[in-house]
Backbone atoms as SQL, in Angstrom:
CREATE TABLE atoms (id INTEGER PRIMARY KEY, chain TEXT, resi INTEGER, resn TEXT, atom TEXT, x REAL, y REAL, z REAL);
INSERT INTO atoms VALUES
  (1, 'A', 1, 'MET', 'N', 7.941, -12.336, 20.676),
  (2, 'A', 1, 'MET', 'CA', 8.730, -11.124, 20.583),
  (3, 'A', 1, 'MET', 'C', 10.222, -11.451, 20.584),
  (4, 'A', 2, 'ILE', 'N', 10.580, -12.624, 21.078),
  (5, 'A', 2, 'ILE', 'CA', 11.995, -12.999, 21.103),
  (6, 'A', 2, 'ILE', 'C', 12.446, -13.494, 19.738),
  (7, 'A', 3, 'ASN', 'N', 11.672, -14.397, 19.162),
  (8, 'A', 3, 'ASN', 'CA', 11.998, -14.959, 17.856),
  (9, 'A', 3, 'ASN', 'C', 10.770, -14.809, 16.953),
  (10, 'A', 4, 'PRO', 'N', 10.796, -13.890, 16.008),
  (11, 'A', 4, 'PRO', 'CA', 9.612, -13.610, 15.188),
  (12, 'A', 4, 'PRO', 'C', 9.183, -14.750, 14.272),
  (13, 'A', 5, 'ASP', 'N', 10.013, -15.787, 14.130),
  (14, 'A', 5, 'ASP', 'CA', 9.660, -16.903, 13.256),
  (15, 'A', 5, 'ASP', 'C', 9.113, -18.112, 14.003),
  (16, 'A', 6, 'CYS', 'N', 9.034, -18.051, 15.327),
  (17, 'A', 6, 'CYS', 'CA', 8.588, -19.211, 16.093),
  (18, 'A', 6, 'CYS', 'C', 7.060, -19.208, 16.244),
  (19, 'A', 7, 'CYS', 'N', 6.530, -20.332, 16.686),
  (20, 'A', 7, 'CYS', 'CA', 5.077, -20.464, 16.832),
  (21, 'A', 7, 'CYS', 'C', 4.476, -19.470, 17.830),
  (22, 'A', 8, 'PRO', 'N', 5.096, -19.203, 18.994),
  (23, 'A', 8, 'PRO', 'CA', 4.506, -18.187, 19.870),
  (24, 'A', 8, 'PRO', 'C', 4.388, -16.817, 19.196),
  (25, 'A', 9, 'ALA', 'N', 5.366, -16.464, 18.376),
  (26, 'A', 9, 'ALA', 'CA', 5.296, -15.191, 17.655),
  (27, 'A', 9, 'ALA', 'C', 4.145, -15.207, 16.654),
  (28, 'A', 10, 'LYS', 'N', 3.896, -16.354, 16.056),
  (29, 'A', 10, 'LYS', 'CA', 2.778, -16.464, 15.114),
  (30, 'A', 10, 'LYS', 'C', 1.441, -16.313, 15.837),
  (31, 'A', 11, 'VAL', 'N', 1.360, -16.839, 17.069),
  (32, 'A', 11, 'VAL', 'CA', 0.154, -16.635, 17.873),
  (33, 'A', 11, 'VAL', 'C', -0.014, -15.140, 18.160),
  (34, 'A', 12, 'LEU', 'N', 1.067, -14.484, 18.567),
  (35, 'A', 12, 'LEU', 'CA', 1.014, -13.047, 18.828),
  (36, 'A', 12, 'LEU', 'C', 0.592, -12.274, 17.575),
  (37, 'A', 13, 'ASN', 'N', 1.103, -12.661, 16.423),
  (38, 'A', 13, 'ASN', 'CA', 0.710, -11.999, 15.176),
  (39, 'A', 13, 'ASN', 'C', -0.780, -12.170, 14.896),
  (40, 'A', 14, 'MET', 'N', -1.316, -13.357, 15.205),
  (41, 'A', 14, 'MET', 'CA', -2.753, -13.581, 15.023),
  (42, 'A', 14, 'MET', 'C', -3.555, -12.667, 15.948),
  (43, 'A', 15, 'ILE', 'N', -3.047, -12.463, 17.149),
  (44, 'A', 15, 'ILE', 'CA', -3.722, -11.565, 18.092),
  (45, 'A', 15, 'ILE', 'C', -3.667, -10.133, 17.573),
  (46, 'A', 16, 'LEU', 'N', -2.506, -9.725, 17.108),
  (47, 'A', 16, 'LEU', 'CA', -2.328, -8.347, 16.646),
  (48, 'A', 16, 'LEU', 'C', -3.104, -8.035, 15.373),
  (49, 'A', 17, 'ASN', 'N', -3.315, -9.058, 14.518),
  (50, 'A', 17, 'ASN', 'CA', -4.082, -8.776, 13.299),
  (51, 'A', 17, 'ASN', 'C', -5.571, -9.088, 13.468),
  (52, 'A', 18, 'GLY', 'N', -5.985, -9.442, 14.684),
  (53, 'A', 18, 'GLY', 'CA', -7.404, -9.634, 14.977),
  (54, 'A', 18, 'GLY', 'C', -7.950, -11.002, 14.634),
  (55, 'A', 19, 'THR', 'N', -7.108, -11.939, 14.209),
  (56, 'A', 19, 'THR', 'CA', -7.559, -13.286, 13.874),
  (57, 'A', 19, 'THR', 'C', -7.860, -14.105, 15.124),
  (58, 'A', 20, 'LEU', 'N', -7.154, -13.822, 16.190),
  (59, 'A', 20, 'LEU', 'CA', -7.296, -14.558, 17.448),
  (60, 'A', 20, 'LEU', 'C', -7.546, -13.542, 18.556),
  (61, 'A', 21, 'LYS', 'N', -8.499, -13.836, 19.411),
  (62, 'A', 21, 'LYS', 'CA', -8.868, -12.925, 20.491),
  (63, 'A', 21, 'LYS', 'C', -8.379, -13.494, 21.824),
  (64, 'A', 22, 'ILE', 'N', -7.762, -12.652, 22.623),
  (65, 'A', 22, 'ILE', 'CA', -7.364, -13.054, 23.969),
  (66, 'A', 22, 'ILE', 'C', -8.566, -12.913, 24.888),
  (67, 'A', 23, 'ASN', 'N', -8.786, -13.933, 25.698),
  (68, 'A', 23, 'ASN', 'CA', -9.761, -13.875, 26.776),
  (69, 'A', 23, 'ASN', 'C', -8.948, -13.664, 28.042),
  (70, 'A', 24, 'ALA', 'N', -9.253, -12.629, 28.799),
  (71, 'A', 24, 'ALA', 'CA', -8.410, -12.285, 29.936),
  (72, 'A', 24, 'ALA', 'C', -9.231, -11.629, 31.040),
  (73, 'A', 25, 'ASP', 'N', -8.557, -11.429, 32.150),
  (74, 'A', 25, 'ASP', 'CA', -9.085, -10.591, 33.219),
  (75, 'A', 25, 'ASP', 'C', -7.944, -9.706, 33.687),
  (76, 'A', 26, 'SER', 'N', -8.187, -8.887, 34.684),
  (77, 'A', 26, 'SER', 'CA', -7.156, -7.947, 35.123),
  (78, 'A', 26, 'SER', 'C', -5.914, -8.666, 35.641),
  (79, 'A', 27, 'ARG', 'N', -6.076, -9.852, 36.217),
  (80, 'A', 27, 'ARG', 'CA', -4.919, -10.597, 36.720),
  (81, 'A', 27, 'ARG', 'C', -4.013, -11.041, 35.579),
  (82, 'A', 28, 'ILE', 'N', -4.614, -11.466, 34.472),
  (83, 'A', 28, 'ILE', 'CA', -3.828, -11.907, 33.314),
  (84, 'A', 28, 'ILE', 'C', -3.103, -10.720, 32.694),
  (85, 'A', 29, 'LEU', 'N', -3.793, -9.613, 32.541),
  (86, 'A', 29, 'LEU', 'CA', -3.142, -8.431, 31.976),
  (87, 'A', 29, 'LEU', 'C', -1.999, -7.964, 32.873),
  (88, 'A', 30, 'SER', 'N', -2.175, -8.057, 34.177),
  (89, 'A', 30, 'SER', 'CA', -1.090, -7.710, 35.112),
  (90, 'A', 30, 'SER', 'C', 0.080, -8.677, 34.987),
  (91, 'A', 31, 'GLU', 'N', -0.218, -9.946, 34.787),
  (92, 'A', 31, 'GLU', 'CA', 0.851, -10.938, 34.612),
  (93, 'A', 31, 'GLU', 'C', 1.621, -10.682, 33.325),
  (94, 'A', 32, 'TYR', 'N', 0.932, -10.338, 32.257),
  (95, 'A', 32, 'TYR', 'CA', 1.616, -9.981, 31.007),
  (96, 'A', 32, 'TYR', 'C', 2.549, -8.786, 31.239),
  (97, 'A', 33, 'LYS', 'N', 2.051, -7.801, 31.968),
  (98, 'A', 33, 'LYS', 'CA', 2.858, -6.610, 32.246),
  (99, 'A', 33, 'LYS', 'C', 4.104, -6.978, 33.050),
  (100, 'A', 34, 'ARG', 'N', 3.925, -7.800, 34.062),
  (101, 'A', 34, 'ARG', 'CA', 5.048, -8.211, 34.899),
  (102, 'A', 34, 'ARG', 'C', 6.096, -8.965, 34.089),
  (103, 'A', 35, 'ILE', 'N', 5.642, -9.910, 33.280),
  (104, 'A', 35, 'ILE', 'CA', 6.565, -10.736, 32.490),
  (105, 'A', 35, 'ILE', 'C', 7.261, -9.903, 31.410),
  (106, 'A', 36, 'LEU', 'N', 6.485, -9.143, 30.659),
  (107, 'A', 36, 'LEU', 'CA', 7.071, -8.386, 29.550),
  (108, 'A', 36, 'LEU', 'C', 8.028, -7.287, 30.012),
  (109, 'A', 37, 'ASN', 'N', 7.838, -6.802, 31.224),
  (110, 'A', 37, 'ASN', 'CA', 8.734, -5.780, 31.759),
  (111, 'A', 37, 'ASN', 'C', 9.882, -6.370, 32.581),
  (112, 'A', 38, 'SER', 'N', 9.969, -7.669, 32.624),
  (113, 'A', 38, 'SER', 'CA', 11.025, -8.328, 33.385),
  (114, 'A', 38, 'SER', 'C', 12.398, -8.035, 32.775),
  (115, 'A', 39, 'PRO', 'N', 13.387, -7.762, 33.611),
  (116, 'A', 39, 'PRO', 'CA', 14.753, -7.545, 33.104),
  (117, 'A', 39, 'PRO', 'C', 15.292, -8.772, 32.350),
  (118, 'A', 40, 'LYS', 'N', 14.703, -9.915, 32.604),
  (119, 'A', 40, 'LYS', 'CA', 15.113, -11.150, 31.918),
  (120, 'A', 40, 'LYS', 'C', 15.015, -10.995, 30.403),
  (121, 'A', 41, 'PHE', 'N', 14.029, -10.248, 29.940),
  (122, 'A', 41, 'PHE', 'CA', 13.803, -10.114, 28.506),
  (123, 'A', 41, 'PHE', 'C', 14.397, -8.853, 27.896),
  (124, 'A', 42, 'SER', 'N', 14.449, -7.784, 28.623),
  (125, 'A', 42, 'SER', 'CA', 14.987, -6.504, 28.126),
  (126, 'A', 42, 'SER', 'C', 14.273, -5.996, 26.876),
  (127, 'A', 43, 'PHE', 'N', 12.957, -6.195, 26.805),
  (128, 'A', 43, 'PHE', 'CA', 12.190, -5.656, 25.687),
  (129, 'A', 43, 'PHE', 'C', 12.155, -4.141, 25.809),
  (130, 'A', 44, 'PRO', 'N', 12.133, -3.436, 24.689),
  (131, 'A', 44, 'PRO', 'CA', 12.018, -1.970, 24.743),
  (132, 'A', 44, 'PRO', 'C', 10.717, -1.570, 25.460),
  (133, 'A', 45, 'LYS', 'N', 10.835, -0.668, 26.416),
  (134, 'A', 45, 'LYS', 'CA', 9.690, -0.269, 27.251),
  (135, 'A', 45, 'LYS', 'C', 8.542, 0.303, 26.423),
  (136, 'A', 46, 'THR', 'N', 8.857, 1.054, 25.367),
  (137, 'A', 46, 'THR', 'CA', 7.774, 1.631, 24.556),
  (138, 'A', 46, 'THR', 'C', 7.032, 0.544, 23.785),
  (139, 'A', 47, 'LEU', 'N', 7.747, -0.465, 23.304),
  (140, 'A', 47, 'LEU', 'CA', 7.112, -1.574, 22.611),
  (141, 'A', 47, 'LEU', 'C', 6.190, -2.337, 23.559),
  (142, 'A', 48, 'VAL', 'N', 6.668, -2.600, 24.765),
  (143, 'A', 48, 'VAL', 'CA', 5.858, -3.291, 25.774),
  (144, 'A', 48, 'VAL', 'C', 4.623, -2.469, 26.113),
  (145, 'A', 49, 'ALA', 'N', 4.799, -1.170, 26.308),
  (146, 'A', 49, 'ALA', 'CA', 3.664, -0.304, 26.646),
  (147, 'A', 49, 'ALA', 'C', 2.605, -0.320, 25.547),
  (148, 'A', 50, 'HIS', 'N', 3.030, -0.248, 24.288),
  (149, 'A', 50, 'HIS', 'CA', 2.076, -0.281, 23.169),
  (150, 'A', 50, 'HIS', 'C', 1.350, -1.630, 23.110),
  (151, 'A', 51, 'LEU', 'N', 2.078, -2.708, 23.306),
  (152, 'A', 51, 'LEU', 'CA', 1.462, -4.032, 23.277),
  (153, 'A', 51, 'LEU', 'C', 0.464, -4.183, 24.420),
  (154, 'A', 52, 'LEU', 'N', 0.834, -3.772, 25.608),
  (155, 'A', 52, 'LEU', 'CA', -0.069, -3.879, 26.753),
  (156, 'A', 52, 'LEU', 'C', -1.305, -3.008, 26.572),
  (157, 'A', 53, 'ASP', 'N', -1.143, -1.823, 26.015),
  (158, 'A', 53, 'ASP', 'CA', -2.301, -0.964, 25.723),
  (159, 'A', 53, 'ASP', 'C', -3.239, -1.657, 24.740),
  (160, 'A', 54, 'TYR', 'N', -2.662, -2.232, 23.697),
  (161, 'A', 54, 'TYR', 'CA', -3.457, -2.930, 22.691),
  (162, 'A', 54, 'TYR', 'C', -4.220, -4.096, 23.335),
  (163, 'A', 55, 'LEU', 'N', -3.515, -4.895, 24.136),
  (164, 'A', 55, 'LEU', 'CA', -4.152, -6.053, 24.766),
  (165, 'A', 55, 'LEU', 'C', -5.254, -5.636, 25.734),
  (166, 'A', 56, 'SER', 'N', -5.054, -4.555, 26.452),
  (167, 'A', 56, 'SER', 'CA', -6.080, -4.130, 27.407),
  (168, 'A', 56, 'SER', 'C', -7.344, -3.658, 26.696),
  (169, 'A', 57, 'VAL', 'N', -7.196, -3.133, 25.499),
  (170, 'A', 57, 'VAL', 'CA', -8.362, -2.664, 24.732),
  (171, 'A', 57, 'VAL', 'C', -9.007, -3.807, 23.945),
  (172, 'A', 58, 'GLU', 'N', -8.192, -4.651, 23.344),
  (173, 'A', 58, 'GLU', 'CA', -8.698, -5.658, 22.415),
  (174, 'A', 58, 'GLU', 'C', -9.060, -7.003, 23.045),
  (175, 'A', 59, 'SER', 'N', -8.639, -7.249, 24.274),
  (176, 'A', 59, 'SER', 'CA', -8.962, -8.525, 24.921),
  (177, 'A', 59, 'SER', 'C', -10.436, -8.580, 25.291),
  (178, 'A', 60, 'LYS', 'N', -10.966, -9.779, 25.237),
  (179, 'A', 60, 'LYS', 'CA', -12.320, -10.007, 25.741),
  (180, 'A', 60, 'LYS', 'C', -12.175, -10.188, 27.249),
  (181, 'A', 61, 'LEU', 'N', -12.714, -9.239, 28.009),
  (182, 'A', 61, 'LEU', 'CA', -12.564, -9.298, 29.461),
  (183, 'A', 61, 'LEU', 'C', -13.623, -10.217, 30.062),
  (184, 'A', 62, 'ILE', 'N', -13.157, -11.121, 30.890),
  (185, 'A', 62, 'ILE', 'CA', -13.981, -12.181, 31.465),
  (186, 'A', 62, 'ILE', 'C', -13.937, -12.085, 32.983),
  (187, 'A', 63, 'ILE', 'N', -15.048, -12.396, 33.606),
  (188, 'A', 63, 'ILE', 'CA', -15.071, -12.608, 35.051),
  (189, 'A', 63, 'ILE', 'C', -15.358, -14.100, 35.228),
  (190, 'A', 64, 'PRO', 'N', -14.298, -14.889, 35.417),
  (191, 'A', 64, 'PRO', 'CA', -14.483, -16.340, 35.450),
  (192, 'A', 64, 'PRO', 'C', -14.979, -16.842, 36.798),
  (193, 'A', 65, 'ASP', 'N', -15.507, -18.061, 36.758),
  (194, 'A', 65, 'ASP', 'CA', -15.827, -18.750, 37.997),
  (195, 'A', 65, 'ASP', 'C', -14.513, -19.128, 38.671),
  (196, 'A', 66, 'PRO', 'N', -14.469, -19.100, 39.999),
  (197, 'A', 66, 'PRO', 'CA', -13.237, -19.492, 40.674),
  (198, 'A', 66, 'PRO', 'C', -12.960, -20.984, 40.521),
  (199, 'A', 67, 'PHE', 'N', -11.684, -21.315, 40.480),
  (200, 'A', 67, 'PHE', 'CA', -11.235, -22.701, 40.392),
  (201, 'A', 67, 'PHE', 'C', -10.660, -23.075, 41.745),
  (202, 'A', 68, 'PHE', 'N', -11.274, -24.049, 42.384),
  (203, 'A', 68, 'PHE', 'CA', -10.856, -24.439, 43.732),
  (204, 'A', 68, 'PHE', 'C', -10.059, -25.732, 43.695),
  (205, 'A', 69, 'SER', 'N', -8.793, -25.578, 43.467),
  (206, 'A', 69, 'SER', 'CA', -7.886, -26.719, 43.466),
  (207, 'A', 69, 'SER', 'C', -6.474, -26.178, 43.593),
  (208, 'A', 70, 'SER', 'N', -5.580, -27.017, 44.042),
  (209, 'A', 70, 'SER', 'CA', -4.201, -26.554, 44.168),
  (210, 'A', 70, 'SER', 'C', -3.530, -26.551, 42.798),
  (211, 'A', 71, 'VAL', 'N', -2.684, -25.572, 42.599),
  (212, 'A', 71, 'VAL', 'CA', -1.906, -25.466, 41.371),
  (213, 'A', 71, 'VAL', 'C', -0.448, -25.216, 41.762),
  (214, 'A', 72, 'LYS', 'N', 0.466, -25.587, 40.882),
  (215, 'A', 72, 'LYS', 'CA', 1.889, -25.421, 41.164),
  (216, 'A', 72, 'LYS', 'C', 2.273, -23.960, 41.332),
  (217, 'A', 73, 'ASP', 'N', 1.677, -23.111, 40.510),
  (218, 'A', 73, 'ASP', 'CA', 2.009, -21.687, 40.518),
  (219, 'A', 73, 'ASP', 'C', 0.697, -20.904, 40.525),
  (220, 'A', 74, 'VAL', 'N', 0.449, -20.149, 41.583),
  (221, 'A', 74, 'VAL', 'CA', -0.827, -19.429, 41.693),
  (222, 'A', 74, 'VAL', 'C', -1.014, -18.394, 40.583),
  (223, 'A', 75, 'SER', 'N', 0.087, -17.949, 39.945),
  (224, 'A', 75, 'SER', 'CA', -0.068, -17.002, 38.841),
  (225, 'A', 75, 'SER', 'C', -0.670, -17.671, 37.606),
  (226, 'A', 76, 'ASP', 'N', -0.730, -19.007, 37.601),
  (227, 'A', 76, 'ASP', 'CA', -1.379, -19.736, 36.506),
  (228, 'A', 76, 'ASP', 'C', -2.895, -19.819, 36.690),
  (229, 'A', 77, 'LEU', 'N', -3.359, -19.588, 37.886),
  (230, 'A', 77, 'LEU', 'CA', -4.775, -19.754, 38.201),
  (231, 'A', 77, 'LEU', 'C', -5.712, -18.949, 37.301),
  (232, 'A', 78, 'PRO', 'N', -5.449, -17.677, 37.023),
  (233, 'A', 78, 'PRO', 'CA', -6.367, -16.940, 36.141),
  (234, 'A', 78, 'PRO', 'C', -6.485, -17.554, 34.746),
  (235, 'A', 79, 'PHE', 'N', -5.387, -18.083, 34.232),
  (236, 'A', 79, 'PHE', 'CA', -5.409, -18.695, 32.902),
  (237, 'A', 79, 'PHE', 'C', -6.276, -19.952, 32.911),
  (238, 'A', 80, 'ILE', 'N', -6.165, -20.728, 33.978),
  (239, 'A', 80, 'ILE', 'CA', -6.983, -21.934, 34.132),
  (240, 'A', 80, 'ILE', 'C', -8.451, -21.551, 34.235),
  (241, 'A', 81, 'GLU', 'N', -8.740, -20.583, 35.092),
  (242, 'A', 81, 'GLU', 'CA', -10.133, -20.172, 35.302),
  (243, 'A', 81, 'GLU', 'C', -10.779, -19.660, 34.019),
  (244, 'A', 82, 'ILE', 'N', -10.064, -18.853, 33.270),
  (245, 'A', 82, 'ILE', 'CA', -10.609, -18.317, 32.012),
  (246, 'A', 82, 'ILE', 'C', -10.839, -19.447, 31.011),
  (247, 'A', 83, 'ALA', 'N', -9.860, -20.323, 30.839),
  (248, 'A', 83, 'ALA', 'CA', -9.988, -21.420, 29.870),
  (249, 'A', 83, 'ALA', 'C', -11.165, -22.322, 30.222),
  (250, 'A', 84, 'LEU', 'N', -11.313, -22.656, 31.495),
  (251, 'A', 84, 'LEU', 'CA', -12.433, -23.501, 31.910),
  (252, 'A', 84, 'LEU', 'C', -13.763, -22.766, 31.767),
  (253, 'A', 85, 'HIS', 'N', -13.802, -21.524, 32.192),
  (254, 'A', 85, 'HIS', 'CA', -15.045, -20.736, 32.136),
  (255, 'A', 85, 'HIS', 'C', -15.536, -20.554, 30.708),
  (256, 'A', 86, 'GLU', 'N', -14.609, -20.299, 29.783),
  (257, 'A', 86, 'GLU', 'CA', -14.973, -20.032, 28.390),
  (258, 'A', 86, 'GLU', 'C', -14.943, -21.295, 27.525),
  (259, 'A', 87, 'ASN', 'N', -14.508, -22.419, 28.109),
  (260, 'A', 87, 'ASN', 'CA', -14.380, -23.685, 27.377),
  (261, 'A', 87, 'ASN', 'C', -13.515, -23.503, 26.124),
  (262, 'A', 88, 'ILE', 'N', -12.349, -22.913, 26.351),
  (263, 'A', 88, 'ILE', 'CA', -11.394, -22.660, 25.269),
  (264, 'A', 88, 'ILE', 'C', -10.060, -23.304, 25.623),
  (265, 'A', 89, 'PRO', 'N', -9.238, -23.587, 24.626),
  (266, 'A', 89, 'PRO', 'CA', -7.928, -24.154, 24.946),
  (267, 'A', 89, 'PRO', 'C', -7.002, -23.106, 25.547),
  (268, 'A', 90, 'LEU', 'N', -6.163, -23.564, 26.424),
  (269, 'A', 90, 'LEU', 'CA', -5.115, -22.730, 27.007),
  (270, 'A', 90, 'LEU', 'C', -3.861, -22.959, 26.189),
  (271, 'A', 91, 'ILE', 'N', -3.404, -21.935, 25.504),
  (272, 'A', 91, 'ILE', 'CA', -2.211, -22.048, 24.662),
  (273, 'A', 91, 'ILE', 'C', -1.030, -21.582, 25.496),
  (274, 'A', 92, 'THR', 'N', -0.092, -22.484, 25.718),
  (275, 'A', 92, 'THR', 'CA', 1.050, -22.168, 26.568),
  (276, 'A', 92, 'THR', 'C', 2.293, -22.918, 26.119),
  (277, 'A', 93, 'GLY', 'N', 3.410, -22.303, 26.340),
  (278, 'A', 93, 'GLY', 'CA', 4.682, -22.955, 26.055),
  (279, 'A', 93, 'GLY', 'C', 5.164, -23.795, 27.220),
  (280, 'A', 94, 'ASN', 'N', 4.398, -23.822, 28.301),
  (281, 'A', 94, 'ASN', 'CA', 4.807, -24.551, 29.490),
  (282, 'A', 94, 'ASN', 'C', 3.657, -25.416, 30.004),
  (283, 'A', 95, 'LYS', 'N', 3.315, -26.444, 29.260),
  (284, 'A', 95, 'LYS', 'CA', 2.179, -27.298, 29.591),
  (285, 'A', 95, 'LYS', 'C', 2.324, -27.993, 30.939),
  (286, 'A', 96, 'LYS', 'N', 3.549, -28.288, 31.346),
  (287, 'A', 96, 'LYS', 'CA', 3.746, -29.044, 32.592),
  (288, 'A', 96, 'LYS', 'C', 3.279, -28.271, 33.830),
  (289, 'A', 97, 'HIS', 'N', 3.184, -26.948, 33.734),
  (290, 'A', 97, 'HIS', 'CA', 2.691, -26.154, 34.861),
  (291, 'A', 97, 'HIS', 'C', 1.246, -26.476, 35.198),
  (292, 'A', 98, 'PHE', 'N', 0.511, -26.977, 34.240),
  (293, 'A', 98, 'PHE', 'CA', -0.932, -27.092, 34.411),
  (294, 'A', 98, 'PHE', 'C', -1.420, -28.491, 34.757),
  (295, 'A', 99, 'GLY', 'N', -0.525, -29.479, 34.742),
  (296, 'A', 99, 'GLY', 'CA', -0.883, -30.816, 35.193),
  (297, 'A', 99, 'GLY', 'C', -2.100, -31.390, 34.505),
  (298, 'A', 100, 'ASN', 'N', -2.818, -32.197, 35.251),
  (299, 'A', 100, 'ASN', 'CA', -4.021, -32.861, 34.726),
  (300, 'A', 100, 'ASN', 'C', -5.253, -32.279, 35.393),
  (301, 'A', 101, 'ILE', 'N', -5.730, -31.196, 34.861),
  (302, 'A', 101, 'ILE', 'CA', -6.925, -30.547, 35.398),
  (303, 'A', 101, 'ILE', 'C', -8.103, -30.970, 34.537),
  (304, 'A', 102, 'LYS', 'N', -9.090, -31.527, 35.187),
  (305, 'A', 102, 'LYS', 'CA', -10.261, -32.049, 34.485),
  (306, 'A', 102, 'LYS', 'C', -10.891, -30.955, 33.621),
  (307, 'A', 103, 'ASN', 'N', -11.176, -31.310, 32.376),
  (308, 'A', 103, 'ASN', 'CA', -11.838, -30.450, 31.388),
  (309, 'A', 103, 'ASN', 'C', -10.989, -29.299, 30.869),
  (310, 'A', 104, 'LEU', 'N', -9.721, -29.216, 31.296),
  (311, 'A', 104, 'LEU', 'CA', -8.845, -28.160, 30.798),
  (312, 'A', 104, 'LEU', 'C', -8.117, -28.666, 29.568),
  (313, 'A', 105, 'ARG', 'N', -8.325, -27.974, 28.457),
  (314, 'A', 105, 'ARG', 'CA', -7.630, -28.308, 27.216),
  (315, 'A', 105, 'ARG', 'C', -6.389, -27.430, 27.118),
  (316, 'A', 106, 'ILE', 'N', -5.242, -28.071, 27.028),
  (317, 'A', 106, 'ILE', 'CA', -3.970, -27.366, 26.986),
  (318, 'A', 106, 'ILE', 'C', -3.249, -27.730, 25.698),
  (319, 'A', 107, 'CYS', 'N', -2.680, -26.745, 25.054),
  (320, 'A', 107, 'CYS', 'CA', -1.875, -27.040, 23.874),
  (321, 'A', 107, 'CYS', 'C', -0.722, -26.043, 23.778),
  (322, 'A', 108, 'SER', 'N', 0.349, -26.507, 23.184),
  (323, 'A', 108, 'SER', 'CA', 1.478, -25.621, 22.901),
  (324, 'A', 108, 'SER', 'C', 1.099, -24.781, 21.680),
  (325, 'A', 109, 'PRO', 'N', 1.824, -23.708, 21.424),
  (326, 'A', 109, 'PRO', 'CA', 1.538, -22.940, 20.203),
  (327, 'A', 109, 'PRO', 'C', 1.634, -23.806, 18.946),
  (328, 'A', 110, 'LYS', 'N', 2.618, -24.687, 18.886),
  (329, 'A', 110, 'LYS', 'CA', 2.766, -25.548, 17.714),
  (330, 'A', 110, 'LYS', 'C', 1.576, -26.499, 17.584),
  (331, 'A', 111, 'GLU', 'N', 1.124, -27.076, 18.700),
  (332, 'A', 111, 'GLU', 'CA', -0.051, -27.959, 18.666),
  (333, 'A', 111, 'GLU', 'C', -1.298, -27.187, 18.255),
  (334, 'A', 112, 'PHE', 'N', -1.404, -25.950, 18.698),
  (335, 'A', 112, 'PHE', 'CA', -2.534, -25.110, 18.320),
  (336, 'A', 112, 'PHE', 'C', -2.595, -24.954, 16.807),
  (337, 'A', 113, 'PHE', 'N', -1.470, -24.631, 16.199),
  (338, 'A', 113, 'PHE', 'CA', -1.443, -24.469, 14.748),
  (339, 'A', 113, 'PHE', 'C', -1.703, -25.784, 14.034),
  (340, 'A', 114, 'LYS', 'N', -1.125, -26.864, 14.509),
  (341, 'A', 114, 'LYS', 'CA', -1.340, -28.167, 13.871),
  (342, 'A', 114, 'LYS', 'C', -2.809, -28.578, 13.950),
  (343, 'A', 115, 'SER', 'N', -3.460, -28.279, 15.050),
  (344, 'A', 115, 'SER', 'CA', -4.861, -28.689, 15.217),
  (345, 'A', 115, 'SER', 'C', -5.784, -28.004, 14.217),
  (346, 'A', 116, 'PHE', 'N', -5.345, -26.876, 13.692),
  (347, 'A', 116, 'PHE', 'CA', -6.147, -26.156, 12.707),
  (348, 'A', 116, 'PHE', 'C', -5.467, -26.129, 11.336),
  (349, 'A', 117, 'ASP', 'N', -4.467, -26.988, 11.172),
  (350, 'A', 117, 'ASP', 'CA', -3.710, -27.033, 9.915),
  (351, 'A', 117, 'ASP', 'C', -3.208, -25.654, 9.519),
  (352, 'A', 118, 'LEU', 'N', -2.769, -24.892, 10.512),
  (353, 'A', 118, 'LEU', 'CA', -2.308, -23.531, 10.257),
  (354, 'A', 118, 'LEU', 'C', -0.783, -23.409, 10.260),
  (355, 'A', 119, 'LEU', 'N', -0.100, -24.484, 10.632),
  (356, 'A', 119, 'LEU', 'CA', 1.334, -24.384, 10.814),
  (357, 'A', 119, 'LEU', 'C', 2.030, -24.161, 9.478),
  (358, 'A', 120, 'ILE', 'N', 2.774, -23.085, 9.437),
  (359, 'A', 120, 'ILE', 'CA', 3.579, -22.764, 8.254),
  (360, 'A', 120, 'ILE', 'C', 5.024, -22.839, 8.694),
  (361, 'A', 121, 'GLU', 'N', 5.731, -23.805, 8.204),
  (362, 'A', 121, 'GLU', 'CA', 7.126, -23.990, 8.630),
  (363, 'A', 121, 'GLU', 'C', 8.044, -23.192, 7.755);
């Protein structure tokens, strides 16, 4: 939403056009709400509300198995649990938050596109 030409925006576009499905739980949707409504970004409230409504309806809701290990940021825990439970990659712009968690596949948005030869520069 910050830069419409960057790889994270392309991931968001894939979600919005139905090409990519978000796997989430209520904690993840709450985290999206917290981040998107942060004064740090100053996104228009109506745009955020529409996006959050869309994500709450279109996401595949998961009840993951708990992950029992320490993490740097407890708000990352739901993302780890979902990725491990569903055996899917965790796409994030901040890979260092997730360290070396056994069986967790982590990729940046750019790596995600490269892995599927989808990157359009």
